C-alpha positions, 0 to 999 in steps of 0.5 A: 499499499505504501508503494502504490500510494507514495512511491509509485506515483513519484517514480511514474512522474519520471520516464520509465528508464529514468525511474529504472536507473534511479531504482538500481542506483538505490539498490546498488547503494543498499548492496554496499551496506551488508548489515542493512541487507541482513536486516532486510533478509531476516524479515523478507527471505522465505524460510518456510520449508514447504517452499524450498526447491531442489533443482539444478543441483541447487537449493532455492529458498522459494520458487519465485525468482527475478527475471533477467532485465532489471539488474543488467550488470549485476550491481545489486545482487545482495539487495535483490536477494535480501528482498526475498527472491528465491533466486536472482538472474542478472543480465543480459550481459554481452561479451562487449560493452554496448550502449543499447538502442537510442532512447526512448526505449522503455514504455509503461502501458498502464492500462495493461500493467505491461511494458514495452522495451527495446533496450538492446542489451545495454550493459557494460560487458562481460569483462566488467561483470567478471571483475565485479562478481569476482569481488562479490561476497556470499550470496543468500540466493542462487544466481543465474547469469543471462548472456546474449550476442553483442550487437555488432557481432554478425551471427556467423561469429556468434558462437565465439561471442557467446563463448567469450561471455561464458568463459568469463562469467561461467565460473560465477554462475550458479546457472547460465542462460543463453538468450537468443530470444530478445526481439531487440537485437537484429537477427538474434531470434534467427539463432533459435533455428535448430541448425544454428542453435545446436552448435551454439549450445554445444560450444557453450557447454564445452566452454563452461566445462573447461572454465569450471571443471570442479562443478558442472554449471547448469546451462539453460535456454530462454526462448521467445513466445512467438515461436510456432508450436512446431518450433517449440517442439523442435527446441524441446527435442533438441534440449533432450538430445543435448541433455540441456539442463533447462528452458526459460519460457518465455521472453517478451513478445512482438505481438500487440493483440488484446491490449487495452491501451489506446492504439495511438499510445501503442504506436507511439511506443513503437517497436520492442518486446511486450511484457506483462499480463498481455503475454500471460496466455501464450507464455502459459501455452508454450510452457505446457507444450514444453512440459508435454514434450520433456516432462521432468527431463528438462527443468522448466522456468516460467516467465511472462505475465506472472502477477499474483499467487494464482499465476504462480500456482498456474505455472507450477501446475503446468510444469514449471519448477520455478517462476520469474517476475519482472514487470509485476515488480514495477507495478507492485513494488519491491516487496512482491517476491516476499508477499508471493512466497507468503501467499504461496506457503499459505495456499500449500498449507490449506491444500495440506501439501508439504512441498511446492513440488507437489503442485507440478506433480498434480499436473501430470 
Protein backbone atom coordinates (compact mmCIF):
# COMPACT_ATOMS: atom_id res chain seq x y z
CA UNK A 1 0.00 0.00 0.00
CA UNK A 2 2.85 2.40 0.86
CA UNK A 3 4.47 1.69 -2.50
CA UNK A 4 1.24 2.15 -4.46
CA UNK A 5 0.17 5.37 -2.73
CA UNK A 6 3.48 7.17 -2.20
CA UNK A 7 6.43 5.63 -4.03
CA UNK A 8 4.87 4.58 -7.33
CA UNK A 9 3.38 8.01 -8.17
CA UNK A 10 6.83 9.57 -7.71
CA UNK A 11 8.49 6.98 -9.92
CA UNK A 12 5.77 7.27 -12.54
CA UNK A 13 6.38 11.01 -12.72
CA UNK A 14 9.74 10.08 -14.23
CA UNK A 15 10.25 8.42 -17.59
CA UNK A 16 10.29 4.64 -17.33
CA UNK A 17 14.03 4.34 -17.93
CA UNK A 18 14.94 7.23 -15.62
CA UNK A 19 12.92 5.55 -12.86
CA UNK A 20 14.64 2.24 -13.61
CA UNK A 21 18.13 3.75 -13.27
CA UNK A 22 17.16 5.59 -10.06
CA UNK A 23 15.88 2.39 -8.45
CA UNK A 24 18.96 0.45 -9.52
CA UNK A 25 21.26 3.11 -8.05
CA UNK A 26 19.40 2.84 -4.75
CA UNK A 27 19.66 -0.94 -4.78
CA UNK A 28 23.36 -0.76 -5.64
CA UNK A 29 23.95 1.52 -2.63
CA UNK A 30 21.95 -0.83 -0.42
CA UNK A 31 24.06 -3.74 -1.67
CA UNK A 32 27.14 -2.03 -0.27
CA UNK A 33 25.65 -1.95 3.24
CA UNK A 34 25.72 -5.60 4.39
CA UNK A 35 24.14 -5.01 7.83
CA UNK A 36 21.09 -3.40 6.22
CA UNK A 37 20.84 -6.20 3.68
CA UNK A 38 20.97 -8.69 6.55
CA UNK A 39 18.11 -6.90 8.34
CA UNK A 40 16.00 -6.97 5.19
CA UNK A 41 16.79 -10.61 4.57
CA UNK A 42 15.81 -11.54 8.12
CA UNK A 43 12.38 -10.05 7.49
CA UNK A 44 11.80 -11.00 3.85
CA UNK A 45 13.73 -14.12 2.78
CA UNK A 46 11.36 -17.13 2.80
CA UNK A 47 12.16 -19.75 5.39
CA UNK A 48 9.11 -22.00 5.10
CA UNK A 49 10.41 -25.49 4.21
CA UNK A 50 7.35 -26.10 2.06
CA UNK A 51 8.66 -23.53 -0.45
CA UNK A 52 12.13 -25.00 -0.84
CA UNK A 53 12.97 -26.34 -4.29
CA UNK A 54 15.91 -28.60 -5.10
CA UNK A 55 16.81 -28.29 -8.77
CA UNK A 56 19.89 -27.94 -11.01
CA UNK A 57 21.96 -29.23 -8.11
CA UNK A 58 20.96 -26.12 -6.14
CA UNK A 59 18.69 -25.30 -3.23
CA UNK A 60 16.19 -22.48 -3.82
CA UNK A 61 14.50 -20.97 -0.73
CA UNK A 62 11.40 -20.41 -2.85
CA UNK A 63 10.41 -20.96 -6.49
CA UNK A 64 9.87 -17.22 -7.06
CA UNK A 65 12.82 -15.58 -8.77
CA UNK A 66 13.75 -12.35 -10.51
CA UNK A 67 13.96 -12.46 -14.29
CA UNK A 68 16.86 -10.98 -16.23
CA UNK A 69 16.44 -7.40 -17.38
CA UNK A 70 16.24 -5.48 -14.12
CA UNK A 71 19.84 -5.81 -12.95
CA UNK A 72 21.65 -5.90 -16.26
CA UNK A 73 25.19 -5.66 -14.87
CA UNK A 74 24.90 -7.46 -11.53
CA UNK A 75 25.29 -4.29 -9.46
CA UNK A 76 22.61 -5.06 -6.86
CA UNK A 77 22.57 -8.82 -6.27
CA UNK A 78 22.88 -8.63 -2.43
CA UNK A 79 19.97 -6.20 -2.15
CA UNK A 80 17.76 -8.13 -4.57
CA UNK A 81 18.34 -11.44 -2.81
CA UNK A 82 17.59 -9.73 0.52
CA UNK A 83 14.18 -8.68 -0.84
CA UNK A 84 13.03 -12.29 -0.73
CA UNK A 85 13.64 -13.63 -4.20
CA UNK A 86 14.31 -17.35 -4.27
CA UNK A 87 16.90 -16.72 -6.97
CA UNK A 88 18.18 -13.75 -8.96
CA UNK A 89 19.05 -13.69 -12.65
CA UNK A 90 21.22 -10.84 -13.92
CA UNK A 91 21.83 -9.66 -17.48
CA UNK A 92 21.52 -9.82 -20.34
CA UNK A 93 25.32 -9.40 -20.49
CA UNK A 94 27.21 -9.35 -23.79
CA UNK A 95 30.88 -10.08 -24.47
CA UNK A 96 31.52 -6.44 -25.39
CA UNK A 97 30.09 -3.38 -23.64
CA UNK A 98 27.36 -1.64 -25.61
CA UNK A 99 25.00 1.30 -25.06
CA UNK A 100 21.90 -0.40 -26.42
CA UNK A 101 19.31 1.21 -28.66
CA UNK A 102 18.60 4.96 -28.79
CA UNK A 103 16.26 6.45 -26.18
CA UNK A 104 13.38 6.48 -25.48
CA UNK A 105 13.30 2.70 -25.33
CA UNK A 106 11.23 1.72 -22.30
CA UNK A 107 7.50 2.45 -21.99
CA UNK A 108 4.76 1.73 -19.47
CA UNK A 109 1.33 0.62 -20.70
CA UNK A 110 -0.55 1.46 -17.50
CA UNK A 111 -3.96 0.16 -18.57
CA UNK A 112 -2.46 -3.24 -19.30
CA UNK A 113 0.04 -3.26 -16.42
CA UNK A 114 2.58 -4.01 -19.13
CA UNK A 115 5.89 -2.72 -20.51
CA UNK A 116 7.32 -2.31 -23.97
CA UNK A 117 11.10 -2.29 -24.14
CA UNK A 118 13.67 -2.12 -26.90
CA UNK A 119 16.66 -1.63 -24.62
CA UNK A 120 18.95 -3.63 -26.89
CA UNK A 121 21.14 -5.40 -24.30
CA UNK A 122 22.58 -2.17 -22.87
CA UNK A 123 25.31 -3.32 -20.47
CA UNK A 124 28.95 -2.78 -19.51
CA UNK A 125 30.17 -6.06 -20.93
CA UNK A 126 31.38 -9.40 -19.63
CA UNK A 127 34.82 -8.17 -18.58
CA UNK A 128 33.44 -5.61 -16.12
CA UNK A 129 30.81 -8.07 -14.88
CA UNK A 130 33.54 -10.65 -14.30
CA UNK A 131 35.54 -8.18 -12.23
CA UNK A 132 32.52 -7.21 -10.15
CA UNK A 133 31.42 -10.80 -9.52
CA UNK A 134 34.96 -11.82 -8.54
CA UNK A 135 34.81 -9.27 -5.71
CA UNK A 136 31.34 -10.20 -4.53
CA UNK A 137 30.84 -11.99 -1.25
CA UNK A 138 28.56 -14.86 -0.34
CA UNK A 139 25.03 -14.83 -1.76
CA UNK A 140 21.77 -15.69 -0.06
CA UNK A 141 20.06 -16.96 -3.21
CA UNK A 142 21.25 -18.79 -6.32
CA UNK A 143 22.52 -16.51 -9.09
CA UNK A 144 21.68 -16.98 -12.75
CA UNK A 145 23.66 -15.12 -15.42
CA UNK A 146 21.95 -14.41 -18.72
CA UNK A 147 24.21 -13.85 -21.75
CA UNK A 148 23.42 -12.56 -25.23
CA UNK A 149 25.08 -11.63 -28.51
CA UNK A 150 26.93 -8.37 -28.93
CA UNK A 151 24.99 -6.30 -31.48
CA UNK A 152 27.93 -5.51 -33.79
CA UNK A 153 28.89 -9.19 -34.03
CA UNK A 154 27.44 -10.96 -37.06
CA UNK A 155 25.49 -14.17 -36.48
CA UNK A 156 28.26 -16.11 -38.23
CA UNK A 157 30.59 -15.16 -35.36
CA UNK A 158 27.98 -15.58 -32.60
CA UNK A 159 29.50 -18.80 -31.26
CA UNK A 160 32.76 -17.10 -30.38
CA UNK A 161 30.91 -14.13 -28.88
CA UNK A 162 28.77 -16.29 -26.59
CA UNK A 163 31.75 -18.48 -25.76
CA UNK A 164 33.74 -15.46 -24.59
CA UNK A 165 30.96 -14.43 -22.20
CA UNK A 166 30.53 -17.99 -20.95
CA UNK A 167 34.24 -18.33 -20.25
CA UNK A 168 34.35 -15.09 -18.26
CA UNK A 169 31.08 -15.44 -16.36
CA UNK A 170 30.56 -19.20 -16.06
CA UNK A 171 32.78 -19.53 -12.98
CA UNK A 172 30.51 -17.13 -11.06
CA UNK A 173 27.13 -18.49 -12.21
CA UNK A 174 24.99 -20.95 -10.32
CA UNK A 175 23.35 -21.41 -13.72
CA UNK A 176 23.94 -19.80 -17.12
CA UNK A 177 21.24 -18.77 -19.60
CA UNK A 178 21.66 -18.44 -23.36
CA UNK A 179 19.40 -15.64 -24.58
CA UNK A 180 18.60 -15.97 -28.28
CA UNK A 181 15.06 -14.67 -27.94
CA UNK A 182 15.16 -10.92 -27.36
CA UNK A 183 13.42 -9.05 -30.20
CA UNK A 184 15.66 -6.01 -29.73
CA UNK A 185 18.95 -7.19 -31.28
CA UNK A 186 18.71 -7.52 -35.08
CA UNK A 187 18.90 -11.13 -36.23
CA UNK A 188 19.17 -12.56 -32.73
CA UNK A 189 16.02 -14.67 -32.94
CA UNK A 190 17.40 -16.33 -36.06
CA UNK A 191 19.71 -18.20 -33.67
CA UNK A 192 16.67 -20.09 -32.35
CA UNK A 193 16.65 -22.13 -35.57
CA UNK A 194 17.77 -25.65 -34.71
CA UNK A 195 20.60 -25.73 -37.25
CA UNK A 196 22.24 -22.69 -35.59
CA UNK A 197 21.10 -23.37 -32.04
CA UNK A 198 22.64 -26.84 -31.79
CA UNK A 199 26.28 -25.79 -32.39
CA UNK A 200 25.82 -22.76 -30.13
CA UNK A 201 24.62 -24.85 -27.19
CA UNK A 202 27.34 -27.46 -27.77
CA UNK A 203 30.05 -24.80 -27.87
CA UNK A 204 28.90 -23.02 -24.72
CA UNK A 205 28.60 -26.33 -22.87
CA UNK A 206 32.21 -27.15 -23.76
CA UNK A 207 33.41 -23.73 -22.63
CA UNK A 208 31.55 -23.99 -19.32
CA UNK A 209 33.02 -27.40 -18.58
CA UNK A 210 36.52 -26.08 -19.23
CA UNK A 211 35.99 -22.84 -17.29
CA UNK A 212 34.64 -24.54 -14.17
CA UNK A 213 35.79 -28.18 -14.13
CA UNK A 214 35.09 -28.64 -10.42
CA UNK A 215 31.34 -28.18 -10.86
CA UNK A 216 29.00 -28.65 -13.80
CA UNK A 217 27.34 -25.27 -14.36
CA UNK A 218 23.73 -25.84 -15.48
CA UNK A 219 23.01 -24.44 -18.93
CA UNK A 220 19.56 -23.10 -19.80
CA UNK A 221 17.97 -21.61 -22.91
CA UNK A 222 15.49 -18.72 -22.95
CA UNK A 223 13.01 -18.88 -25.82
CA UNK A 224 10.51 -16.49 -27.39
CA UNK A 225 6.74 -16.83 -27.05
CA UNK A 226 6.45 -16.03 -30.76
CA UNK A 227 7.88 -19.38 -31.87
CA UNK A 228 5.45 -21.53 -33.82
CA UNK A 229 4.30 -24.65 -31.98
CA UNK A 230 6.37 -26.87 -34.27
CA UNK A 231 9.47 -24.82 -33.43
CA UNK A 232 8.72 -25.11 -29.70
CA UNK A 233 8.61 -28.88 -30.18
CA UNK A 234 11.91 -28.78 -32.07
CA UNK A 235 13.59 -26.83 -29.27
CA UNK A 236 12.23 -29.30 -26.72
CA UNK A 237 13.59 -32.24 -28.73
CA UNK A 238 16.97 -30.54 -29.05
CA UNK A 239 17.06 -29.95 -25.31
CA UNK A 240 16.53 -33.66 -24.76
CA UNK A 241 19.12 -34.58 -27.37
CA UNK A 242 21.81 -32.34 -25.88
CA UNK A 243 20.78 -33.00 -22.27
CA UNK A 244 20.20 -29.30 -21.73
CA UNK A 245 19.55 -28.51 -18.09
CA UNK A 246 16.61 -26.18 -18.53
CA UNK A 247 14.42 -23.89 -20.64
CA UNK A 248 12.98 -20.52 -19.64
CA UNK A 249 9.55 -19.91 -21.16
CA UNK A 250 9.28 -17.18 -22.18
CA UNK A 251 10.91 -13.89 -23.20
CA UNK A 252 8.90 -10.85 -24.34
CA UNK A 253 6.62 -10.86 -27.39
CA UNK A 254 6.44 -8.72 -30.51
CA UNK A 255 2.66 -9.30 -30.66
CA UNK A 256 0.29 -6.46 -29.77
CA UNK A 257 -3.06 -8.26 -29.63
CA UNK A 258 -5.58 -7.95 -26.80
CA UNK A 259 -4.29 -4.67 -25.37
CA UNK A 260 -6.51 -2.16 -23.60
CA UNK A 261 -4.06 0.67 -24.17
CA UNK A 262 -5.19 3.10 -26.92
CA UNK A 263 -3.75 2.29 -30.34
CA UNK A 264 -2.09 5.69 -30.67
CA UNK A 265 -0.18 5.14 -27.42
CA UNK A 266 1.00 1.72 -28.59
CA UNK A 267 2.09 3.17 -31.92
CA UNK A 268 3.94 5.98 -30.15
CA UNK A 269 5.90 3.43 -28.10
CA UNK A 270 6.92 1.69 -31.30
CA UNK A 271 8.83 -1.55 -31.71
CA UNK A 272 10.07 -3.68 -28.84
CA UNK A 273 9.22 -6.60 -26.62
CA UNK A 274 5.92 -6.55 -24.75
CA UNK A 275 5.89 -7.98 -21.22
CA UNK A 276 3.29 -8.31 -18.48
CA UNK A 277 -0.26 -9.74 -18.39
CA UNK A 278 -0.89 -9.53 -22.17
CA UNK A 279 1.83 -12.17 -22.54
CA UNK A 280 0.30 -14.50 -19.97
CA UNK A 281 -1.78 -16.81 -22.16
CA UNK A 282 0.90 -17.49 -24.76
CA UNK A 283 3.66 -17.92 -22.19
CA UNK A 284 1.50 -20.47 -20.37
CA UNK A 285 0.72 -22.30 -23.61
CA UNK A 286 4.42 -22.54 -24.52
CA UNK A 287 5.24 -23.81 -21.03
CA UNK A 288 2.54 -26.48 -21.16
CA UNK A 289 3.67 -27.58 -24.63
CA UNK A 290 7.28 -27.88 -23.47
CA UNK A 291 6.25 -29.89 -20.42
CA UNK A 292 4.19 -32.25 -22.54
CA UNK A 293 7.28 -32.86 -24.63
CA UNK A 294 10.06 -33.07 -22.01
CA UNK A 295 8.25 -33.97 -18.78
CA UNK A 296 10.63 -33.78 -15.84
CA UNK A 297 13.72 -34.52 -17.95
CA UNK A 298 14.41 -30.81 -18.53
CA UNK A 299 13.85 -28.15 -15.86
CA UNK A 300 11.31 -25.52 -16.90
CA UNK A 301 11.26 -21.96 -15.57
CA UNK A 302 8.11 -19.96 -16.26
CA UNK A 303 8.18 -16.25 -17.04
CA UNK A 304 5.79 -13.84 -18.70
CA UNK A 305 2.78 -12.14 -17.14
CA UNK A 306 3.13 -13.59 -13.63
CA UNK A 307 1.53 -11.10 -11.23
CA UNK A 308 -0.07 -12.92 -8.31
CA UNK A 309 -0.08 -16.18 -6.40
CA UNK A 310 -2.74 -17.66 -8.70
CA UNK A 311 -0.40 -17.10 -11.64
CA UNK A 312 2.44 -18.76 -9.74
CA UNK A 313 0.34 -21.81 -8.92
CA UNK A 314 -0.94 -22.04 -12.50
CA UNK A 315 2.60 -22.12 -13.90
CA UNK A 316 3.80 -24.65 -11.33
CA UNK A 317 0.86 -26.92 -12.13
CA UNK A 318 1.60 -26.53 -15.84
CA UNK A 319 5.04 -28.03 -15.32
CA UNK A 320 7.38 -25.27 -14.15
CA UNK A 321 9.71 -25.95 -11.23
CA UNK A 322 10.51 -22.25 -10.80
CA UNK A 323 8.94 -18.96 -11.89
CA UNK A 324 10.29 -15.48 -12.59
CA UNK A 325 8.78 -12.02 -12.26
CA UNK A 326 9.88 -8.63 -13.55
CA UNK A 327 7.11 -6.43 -14.98
CA UNK A 328 4.85 -7.05 -11.97
CA UNK A 329 7.65 -5.71 -9.78
CA UNK A 330 7.32 -2.33 -11.53
CA UNK A 331 3.62 -2.20 -10.68
CA UNK A 332 3.61 -3.90 -7.27
CA UNK A 333 6.89 -2.78 -5.73
CA UNK A 334 9.95 -4.36 -4.09
CA UNK A 335 8.07 -6.51 -1.59
CA UNK A 336 6.34 -8.53 -4.33
CA UNK A 337 8.53 -11.65 -4.07
CA UNK A 338 8.22 -11.88 -0.28
CA UNK A 339 4.44 -11.41 -0.49
CA UNK A 340 4.03 -14.05 -3.19
CA UNK A 341 6.12 -16.48 -1.14
CA UNK A 342 3.96 -15.95 1.95
CA UNK A 343 0.76 -16.37 -0.02
CA UNK A 344 2.05 -19.49 -1.75
CA UNK A 345 3.04 -21.06 1.58
CA UNK A 346 -0.45 -20.31 2.91
CA UNK A 347 -2.07 -21.96 -0.12
CA UNK A 348 0.09 -25.05 0.32
CA UNK A 349 -0.92 -25.24 3.97
CA UNK A 350 -4.62 -25.03 3.12
CA UNK A 351 -4.20 -27.74 0.47
CA UNK A 352 -2.23 -29.87 2.96
CA UNK A 353 0.74 -30.10 0.63
CA UNK A 354 4.11 -30.50 2.28
CA UNK A 355 6.16 -29.08 -0.58
CA UNK A 356 5.62 -26.85 -3.56
CA UNK A 357 6.91 -29.59 -5.90
CA UNK A 358 3.67 -31.44 -5.30
CA UNK A 359 1.81 -28.81 -7.32
CA UNK A 360 3.75 -29.81 -10.42
CA UNK A 361 3.09 -33.47 -9.84
CA UNK A 362 -0.64 -32.77 -9.57
CA UNK A 363 -0.54 -31.63 -13.20
CA UNK A 364 0.93 -34.85 -14.58
